[in-house]
N, C-alpha and C positions, 0 to 999 in steps of 0.2 A: 651976538645978536639975540635979542629977547625972543623967547618962544611965544608962540601964540597961545592964548588961553585954552583953546580947544585941544591943542597938543598936550598942554600941561594936564588938563582934565583926563585925557585919554591915557597918559602915562600914569597918573595917579590911580585911575581905575585899574590899569594893568597891574600896578604894584599892589593895590588892594586885593585884586583877584589872586595874585600870587601869595600874598600874606594869608588870605582865606584858605587857599589850597594847601599851603604849608601847615596851617593850623589844623585843618581837617586831617591831613596825613599824620601829624603829630598826635592828634586826638585818637585816631584809629590805632596808631602804634601803641599809645599808652593803654588804650582799652584792651588790645590784644595781649599786652604784657600783663595787665591786671588779671585778665582771664586765665592766662597761663599760670600766674602765681597762685590764683585761687584754686585752680585745678590741682596744682602741685601740693598746696596746703591740704586740700581735701584728701588727696591720695596718701600723703604722709599721715594724716589723722586716721584714715581707715587702716593703714598698716599698723600704726601704734595701737589702735583699738583691737585689731586681730591678734597682735603680739601679746597684748595684755590679757585678752581672753584665753589665748593658748597657754600662757603662764598660769592663769588661774585654774584652768582645766587640769593642767599637769599637777598642780599642788593638790587639787581635790582628788585626783586619781591616786596620788601618793598617800594621802590621808585614808582613802578608801582601802588601799592595799594594806595599810597598817591595821585598820579595823578588821579587814578580812583575815589577816594573819592571826590576830588575837582571837577571832571567832573560831577559826579552824583549830587553833591550839586548845582553846577551851573545849571544843567538841571532842578532840582527841582525848583530852584529860577526862572528860565526862564518860567517854566510851570505855577507857581503861578502868575507871572506877566502877562502872557498871559490870564489866567483866569480872573484876576482882570481887565485887560484892556478891555476884551470883555463882562464882566458881565453886565455893564450898557447897552451895545448894545443889548444883549440878552433880558434883562428886557424890554427895549424899544420896541423891535420887538414883544415880547410876549404881551405887553400891546396893541400895535397897532393892532395885529391880533385879540385879544379879542374884541377890540372896533369895528373893521370892521365886525366881525361875529355878534356882538350884533346889529350893525346898519343895517346890511343886513337882518338878520333873526329875529331880535328882541329877546326878552326874553320870550319864550313860556314856560309856565308851564303846564304840562299835568296832 
Protein backbone atom coordinates (compact mmCIF):
# COMPACT_ATOMS: atom_id res chain seq x y z
CA UNK A 1 0.00 0.00 0.00
CA UNK A 2 1.37 3.35 -0.97
CA UNK A 3 2.36 5.66 1.73
CA UNK A 4 0.82 8.94 2.10
CA UNK A 5 2.95 11.89 1.07
CA UNK A 6 2.91 13.35 4.57
CA UNK A 7 4.37 10.12 5.97
CA UNK A 8 7.06 10.10 3.31
CA UNK A 9 7.96 13.70 4.12
CA UNK A 10 8.06 12.90 7.82
CA UNK A 11 10.29 9.88 7.19
CA UNK A 12 12.52 11.93 4.88
CA UNK A 13 12.79 14.64 7.53
CA UNK A 14 13.65 12.01 10.16
CA UNK A 15 16.34 10.54 7.88
CA UNK A 16 17.64 14.04 7.17
CA UNK A 17 17.78 14.82 10.91
CA UNK A 18 19.60 11.55 11.52
CA UNK A 19 22.03 12.27 8.67
CA UNK A 20 22.60 15.77 10.07
CA UNK A 21 23.07 14.41 13.59
CA UNK A 22 25.51 11.76 12.32
CA UNK A 23 27.39 14.40 10.32
CA UNK A 24 27.66 16.67 13.36
CA UNK A 25 28.88 13.78 15.49
CA UNK A 26 31.43 12.83 12.82
CA UNK A 27 32.50 16.46 12.55
CA UNK A 28 32.93 16.72 16.32
CA UNK A 29 34.88 13.47 16.35
CA UNK A 30 37.14 14.65 13.52
CA UNK A 31 37.64 18.01 15.23
CA UNK A 32 38.55 16.32 18.52
CA UNK A 33 40.92 14.00 16.70
CA UNK A 34 42.54 16.93 14.87
CA UNK A 35 42.94 18.84 18.14
CA UNK A 36 44.49 15.81 19.81
CA UNK A 37 46.90 15.33 16.90
CA UNK A 38 47.79 19.04 16.94
CA UNK A 39 48.43 18.93 20.70
CA UNK A 40 50.53 15.80 20.30
CA UNK A 41 52.50 17.40 17.48
CA UNK A 42 53.05 20.54 19.56
CA UNK A 43 54.15 18.43 22.53
CA UNK A 44 56.63 16.46 20.41
CA UNK A 45 57.92 19.69 18.87
CA UNK A 46 58.50 21.19 22.33
CA UNK A 47 60.25 18.01 23.47
CA UNK A 48 62.47 17.99 20.39
CA UNK A 49 63.24 21.68 20.89
CA UNK A 50 64.17 21.12 24.54
CA UNK A 51 66.25 18.08 23.62
CA UNK A 52 68.06 20.08 20.95
CA UNK A 53 68.68 22.94 23.37
CA UNK A 54 69.94 20.54 26.03
CA UNK A 55 72.35 18.95 23.53
CA UNK A 56 73.61 22.37 22.42
CA UNK A 57 74.10 23.44 26.03
CA UNK A 58 76.03 20.24 26.80
CA UNK A 59 78.27 20.82 23.77
CA UNK A 60 78.87 24.42 24.81
CA UNK A 61 79.69 23.30 28.36
CA UNK A 62 82.16 20.75 27.00
CA UNK A 63 83.80 23.43 24.86
CA UNK A 64 83.90 25.78 27.86
CA UNK A 65 85.50 23.04 29.97
CA UNK A 66 88.20 22.54 27.33
CA UNK A 67 88.90 26.28 27.20
CA UNK A 68 88.93 26.37 31.00
CA UNK A 69 91.40 23.49 31.17
CA UNK A 70 93.68 25.24 28.68
CA UNK A 71 93.42 28.51 30.61
CA UNK A 72 94.21 26.81 33.92
CA UNK A 73 97.15 24.96 32.39
CA UNK A 74 98.46 28.20 30.89
CA UNK A 75 98.08 29.90 34.28
CA UNK A 76 100.00 27.11 35.99
CA UNK A 77 102.76 27.28 33.40
CA UNK A 78 102.95 31.07 33.72
CA UNK A 79 103.11 30.77 37.52
CA UNK A 80 105.90 28.20 37.31
CA UNK A 81 107.83 30.40 34.91
CA UNK A 82 107.38 33.38 37.23
CA UNK A 83 108.64 31.38 40.19
CA UNK A 84 111.61 30.12 38.18
CA UNK A 85 112.46 33.58 36.86
CA UNK A 86 112.38 35.15 40.35
CA UNK A 87 113.98 32.27 42.24
CA UNK A 88 117.51 33.40 41.51
CA UNK A 89 116.65 36.98 42.49
CA UNK A 90 115.13 35.83 45.77
CA UNK A 91 118.14 33.66 46.51
CA UNK A 92 120.49 36.55 45.70
CA UNK A 93 118.58 38.99 47.92
CA UNK A 94 118.44 36.46 50.76
CA UNK A 95 122.18 35.90 50.51
CA UNK A 96 122.85 39.66 50.40
CA UNK A 97 120.63 40.31 53.44
CA UNK A 98 122.39 37.53 55.37
CA UNK A 99 125.79 38.94 54.45
CA UNK A 100 124.76 42.47 55.46
CA UNK A 101 123.43 41.27 58.81
CA UNK A 102 126.58 39.28 59.42
CA UNK A 103 128.77 42.21 58.40
CA UNK A 104 126.91 44.71 60.55
CA UNK A 105 126.23 42.64 63.63
CA UNK A 106 128.73 39.88 63.26
CA UNK A 107 128.28 36.34 64.28
CA UNK A 108 127.63 36.47 68.02
CA UNK A 109 127.13 33.22 69.80
CA UNK A 110 125.61 33.48 73.21
